C-alpha positions in Angstrom: 0.4 -0.4 -0.1 1.0 3.1 -1.1 -0.7 6.3 0.0 -1.0 9.1 -2.5 -0.9 12.5 -0.9 -1.8 15.9 -1.9 0.9 17.7 -3.8 0.6 20.8 -1.4 0.7 17.7 1.8 3.9 18.8 3.9 5.1 17.3 7.1 3.6 18.7 9.6 5.1 17.8 13.0 7.8 20.4 14.4 11.7 19.3 14.0 14.2 18.5 16.9 14.8 21.2 18.8 18.5 20.7 19.0 18.9 21.7 15.2 19.9 18.5 14.2 22.6 18.2 17.0 22.9 14.7 19.0 21.5 15.3 22.8 24.2 15.8 25.4 23.1 15.1 29.2 21.5 18.4 29.6 19.3 17.7 27.2 18.3 14.5 28.0 18.1 15.8 31.9 16.0 18.3 31.0 13.6 16.0 28.8 13.2 13.7 32.0 11.8 16.4 34.0 9.7 18.4 31.3 7.3 16.1 31.4 6.7 15.7 27.4 7.0 13.0 25.0 7.2 13.3 21.7 5.1 14.0 18.6 2.9 11.3 16.9 4.3 10.3 13.5 1.3 10.2 11.2 0.5 11.6 7.9 -2.0 14.5 9.5 -2.0 16.0 13.1 -6.0 14.9 13.4 -6.8 11.2 13.7 -9.7 11.6 12.1 -7.8 12.9 9.1 -5.3 9.5 8.9 -8.2 7.1 8.6 -7.5 5.3 5.1 -4.2 6.2 5.3 -2.4 4.1 7.4 -1.2 0.5 6.3 0.8 0.0 9.5 0.6 1.7 13.0 3.3 0.8 15.2 2.8 1.9 19.0 5.9 2.1 20.8 5.4 1.7 24.4 6.7 5.4 25.8 9.6 7.7 24.4 12.9 7.1 25.2 14.9 10.4 27.2 16.8 10.4 23.4 13.6 9.9 21.4 11.6 13.0 23.9 15.1 15.5 23.3 14.7 15.4 19.7 11.3 14.9 19.0 11.7 11.6 16.8 10.6 8.1 17.3 12.8 5.0 18.5 16.1 7.4 18.0 18.6 6.4 21.0 21.4 4.7 18.7 21.5 0.7 19.4 17.4 0.8 19.1 17.1 -1.6 16.3 13.9 -0.8 15.3 14.7 1.4 12.1 17.4 -0.8 10.8 14.8 -3.9 11.5 12.4 -2.1 9.6 14.8 -1.1 6.3 16.2 -4.9 6.5 12.8 -6.1 6.0 11.9 -3.5 3.1 9.1 -1.4 4.7 11.2 1.5 4.6 13.1 2.4 1.5 15.9 3.8 3.5 17.5 3.1 6.2 16.1 6.1 8.5 19.0 7.4 11.2 16.5 9.3 14.0 19.5 10.1 16.4 19.3 13.7 15.4 15.1 13.9 14.4 13.2 12.8 11.3 14.1 14.5 7.9 11.1 15.8 5.9 12.3 13.1 3.4 11.5 10.4 6.3 8.2 11.9 6.9 7.2 12.0 3.8 8.6 8.5 2.5 6.6 6.9 6.2 3.3 8.8 5.3 3.5 7.7 1.7 4.2 4.0 3.0 1.1 3.9 5.5 3.4 3.7 8.4 2.2 5.7 11.4 4.0 5.1 14.9 2.4 6.0 18.0 2.8 5.9 21.9 1.0 3.6 24.5 2.3 6.4 27.5 3.6 10.0 26.4 5.8 10.4 29.3 9.7 9.9 28.6 11.7 7.6 31.1 14.5 6.2 30.6 13.4 3.0 30.4 10.1 1.3 30.1 9.6 -0.6 33.4 9.7 3.2 34.8 6.0 3.3 34.0 3.5 2.6 36.6 0.2 0.2 35.6 -1.9 2.9 36.0 0.1 4.5 33.5 -0.4 1.6 31.0 -3.7 0.5 31.5 -4.8 4.5 30.7 -3.1 4.1 27.8 -4.5 0.6 26.2 -7.5 2.4 27.1 -6.1 5.2 24.9 -5.2 3.5 22.1 -7.9 1.4 21.5 -10.3 4.7 21.1 -7.5 6.0 18.6 -7.7 3.0 16.7 -11.6 3.1 15.9 -10.8 6.7 14.9 -7.6 5.6 13.1 -9.3 3.2 11.3 -4.8 1.4 10.3 -5.1 -2.0 8.4 -3.2 -3.7 11.7 -1.8 -2.3 14.8 1.5 -3.9 16.0 2.9 -3.1 19.8 6.4 -3.2 20.0 7.3 -4.5 23.6 5.0 -8.0 25.1 6.3 -7.2 28.8 4.6 -3.8 28.7 1.5 -5.0 26.4 0.8 -7.8 29.4 0.4 -5.2 31.8 -1.2 -2.5 29.9 -4.2 -5.1 28.7 -4.2 -7.1 31.5 -3.3 -10.3 29.7 -0.7 -11.9 31.7 -0.3 -14.6 29.0 -0.2 -12.6 25.9 2.4 -14.0 23.4 4.0 -12.6 20.7 2.2 -13.0 17.6 -1.5 -12.0 16.7 -3.2 -11.0 19.7 -7.4 -12.2 19.7 -8.6 -8.8 19.3 -12.1 -10.2 20.7 -10.6 -10.2 24.0 -9.9 -6.6 23.8 -13.2 -4.6 24.5 -14.0 -2.1 22.2 -11.5 -3.0 19.5 -12.5 -3.0 16.4 -12.9 -6.7 14.8 -12.0 -5.6 11.4 -7.7 -4.5 12.5 -5.5 -6.9 13.6 -3.5 -6.7 16.6 -0.2 -7.8 16.5 2.3 -8.1 19.6 6.4 -8.0 18.8 9.0 -7.3 21.4 10.6 -4.5 22.4 13.8 -3.4 19.5 15.3 -1.5 22.1 18.7 -2.4 22.6 18.9 -3.6 25.9 16.6 -6.9 24.6 19.0 -9.4 24.4 16.4 -11.5 23.3 16.3 -10.2 19.4 18.9 -9.2 16.7 18.1 -6.8 13.8 17.3 -10.0 11.6 15.0 -11.7 13.5 13.0 -8.5 14.2 12.7 -8.0 10.7 11.3 -11.8 10.4 9.1 -10.5 12.3 8.2 -7.1 10.3 8.1 -9.3 7.4 5.6 -11.2 8.7 3.5 -8.1 9.9 3.9 -6.4 6.5 2.5 -9.5 4.4 -0.7 -9.7 6.9 -1.7 -6.0 6.3 -1.6 -6.3 2.8 -5.4 -6.6 2.3 
């Protein structure tokens, strides 16, 4: 699926506040204390306008401090999200988000029908710093947003947090039965994938790429 964008389409997200530089210690500390996260990566700022434009909605757990500092998802060097997406063929170029997303990156993602949001917006150094209440609230908001965004497929990247957020302690990697999620649209498949963080020793770029290929094929309907 490639989304045909209007000729006057332009990326709407704010560029990195660091002006293309990598964050230093002070920047990361500010990201931790600000209480802010990052903007969603979607074709349009309003969810309703994105309906019909998303083949795959990727849901991260929450922004890391590096991600919040540069306003770009999965931005910390060593995170395997972007390399695995590129290896799987989901992106035509390898995105380097460590200094923020470029306008070309954002257009490529919009044209490919790939969106990236988070369960929780609060930035932390590690996902396990989130409370159960934050994760449960994030799951409820995700259900509401999916009903408006109407992506072909949703993939949550982080099985441990997924289990807490959706009160599903036995959830496994792969396709998840949406009938067990109150309010979830029956026609939007939900998948659970590993966290691509470099801290996850169970996965590599190659194994993650295989999972993304499976998800991408499942979204081709």
